[in-house]
C-alpha positions, 0 to 999 in steps of 0.5 A: 773230159781229157782232150785225148779221151775227147779225141779219142772217143771221137775216133772210136764213136764217129766210126773211124776205128771200124772204117780201119778196121774194114780196111784191114780185113778187105787188105787181108784178103787182097794180100792173100791172093797177091793183090798190092792195091788199095782201091776196094779197101778205101772204098769199103772204109768210107763206105763204112763211115757213112753207112754205121754213121747214118745206123747210128743216126737212124737208131737215135731218131727212133729212140734207140742209143739213149746212152749215145744221144748225148755225144751225138748231140754234142759232136753231130756236125763233124759227124756230119762233115766226117760222113758226107767227105766219106760219102763223096772220096766213096763215091769217086772210088765207086766210079773208078772201080768201073764195077761189072754187072757181077761185082754190082750186084754183090754189092747192092745185095749186100747194101741192102742187108746192111740198109735193112739192119735198122730199117724195117723191111715188114711191120706187123702189129705196129712191131718192126722187122729189121735184121738187127731186131729180127730173133736169132738175126743180128749176129749172122746179118752182120756176119754175112754182109762183113764176110761178103763185102771183104771177100766175095765183092772184093775179089769179084772187083779184079775178076778172080774166079769164085773157087772152091779156095774162095768159098772157104774163104768166105765162109772162114771170114764168115765164122770169125766175124760171128766170133769178133761180135759175140764180145758186141752181144755179151757186153750188151746182154742186160740192155738188148731186149729179150725178144732179140734172142742173141746168142747170149740171152739163148745159150747164157755167156759160157755157152757162148764163148764154147760156141764161139770157141768151137767157130774158131776151131772150125775156122783153123781146120778150114785151113788145111783144106785150102790149095797154099794155106797160111797155118802160122797167121790164121792160128795165131788170130784164132788164138786172139780172137779166143783171148778176146772171147775169154775175157768178154762180159756184160761188164765189160766196158765200149772200149773194150770192144769198140777199140780192142775188139774191133781192132782184130783185123788190124792185128791180123794183117800185121800178123800176115804181113809179117808170116 
């Protein structure tokens, strides 16, 4: 394996790339409300590194992600170092934010949703129930947690009142994150347990794409209800997201989703800054 590919694999599989995407999607929220500041975006990015690496570690220890185990064992010291550094920096930023009760409550809520994504909150007849393996819930729990952190928590830190525009922004974020997550479920269609009942398992690939397309139309249509709509940038990111969804198949390699689909928030930030 070439040196560049090793670096790229580490960048993706240590969750640095998804952390940068998280940074960008928080910046999108702040820019829409004319807030030029990086404290919360960096906090969210460091938190993603820690939480996602923990999720990967937990899944490996519970005999999941067998395809990933060999790579993880090879680079686990470096992943541990990246996670520890992120935990320290994230903790420092958390103290600097001096959160009030509202922001703390929101952060705790979405932290628990993330935690129980893999850790079972219930067991029955030796079967574990978490958001990840609860039928129909997986994709919606991911989108809800990301939308909550990147919109509601982020704006609460800056004492932005939760007006109708904020709730529309939250709903839009929830919808587009569902669509961004769909290519991952399509990719895993043949390997996910059938009892998960993901959207592609339930509807099939083609109908899942129809479903995602409808969500994108609603995502764009909601922009017209805002007091200060950003129609061009919203339309462009909807089109880009649709293209990635359109070309999603169970045969896609992991770089298609983990690198390119995960880059949609990065493209979105660039588009928003351009306009």
